[in-house]
C-alpha positions in Angstrom: 9.5 -10.4 34.3 10.0 -7.1 32.2 7.4 -5.1 30.4 6.9 -2.0 28.7 3.4 -0.1 28.8 3.1 2.2 25.8 0.6 5.0 26.4 -1.0 6.6 23.2 -4.1 7.9 21.7 -5.4 8.0 18.0 -5.5 11.5 17.8 -1.8 12.1 19.1 0.5 13.3 16.3 3.6 12.4 17.8 2.2 9.0 18.8 1.7 8.1 15.2 5.6 8.7 14.4 6.6 6.9 17.3 4.1 3.8 17.1 6.0 2.1 14.3 9.3 2.3 16.3 7.2 0.6 19.5 5.8 -2.0 16.8 9.0 -3.0 15.7 10.3 -3.3 19.1 7.0 -5.7 20.1 9.1 -8.9 18.7 12.2 -8.2 21.0 10.2 -7.2 24.2 6.9 -7.3 25.9 5.1 -4.3 24.8 1.9 -3.5 26.0 0.0 -0.8 24.0 -2.6 1.1 25.9 -5.0 3.8 24.4 -5.8 6.4 27.0 -9.1 7.3 25.7 -10.1 3.5 26.0 -8.3 3.0 29.2 -8.1 6.3 31.3 -8.2 4.1 34.5 -4.7 2.6 33.6 -3.2 6.0 32.5 -4.3 7.4 35.8 -2.8 4.8 37.8 0.5 5.2 36.4 0.3 9.1 36.7 0.4 9.7 32.9 -0.3 13.4 31.7 1.4 13.5 28.3 1.8 11.1 25.3 3.6 9.3 23.9 4.7 8.1 27.2 6.7 4.7 28.2 6.4 3.1 31.5 9.1 0.4 32.1 8.0 -2.5 34.7 10.1 -5.1 36.3 8.1 -7.5 38.6 5.1 -5.2 38.1 7.3 -2.4 39.8 7.7 1.0 38.3 11.6 1.0 37.2 11.4 4.0 34.4 9.0 6.3 33.2 9.5 8.3 29.8 7.5 10.8 28.0 7.7 11.9 24.5 9.8 10.2 21.5 12.8 8.0 21.7 14.5 6.2 19.4 14.7 2.8 19.0 18.1 2.6 20.4 17.1 4.5 23.4 14.2 2.3 24.1 16.3 -0.9 23.7 18.9 0.7 26.0 16.4 1.5 29.0 15.3 -2.0 28.4 18.7 -3.5 28.7 19.4 -1.5 31.8 16.5 -2.8 33.8 
């Protein structure tokens, strides 16, 4: 099973502009939005130091980790490769 963990925070400007991209992709792939302020232990477990961040999982194993804003096509491309 594939899943994308989307790490974000309410105070993060780039996250606010990237959020709609991830929301639109939520209908096409399994996306779990994680607020780092509400869930610091999850962010720590995945080594998240910068946001926005995406962690692509396959069978609960990290396959790809990306920091920063990506285009919708970049996210889809990574998803399709894993």
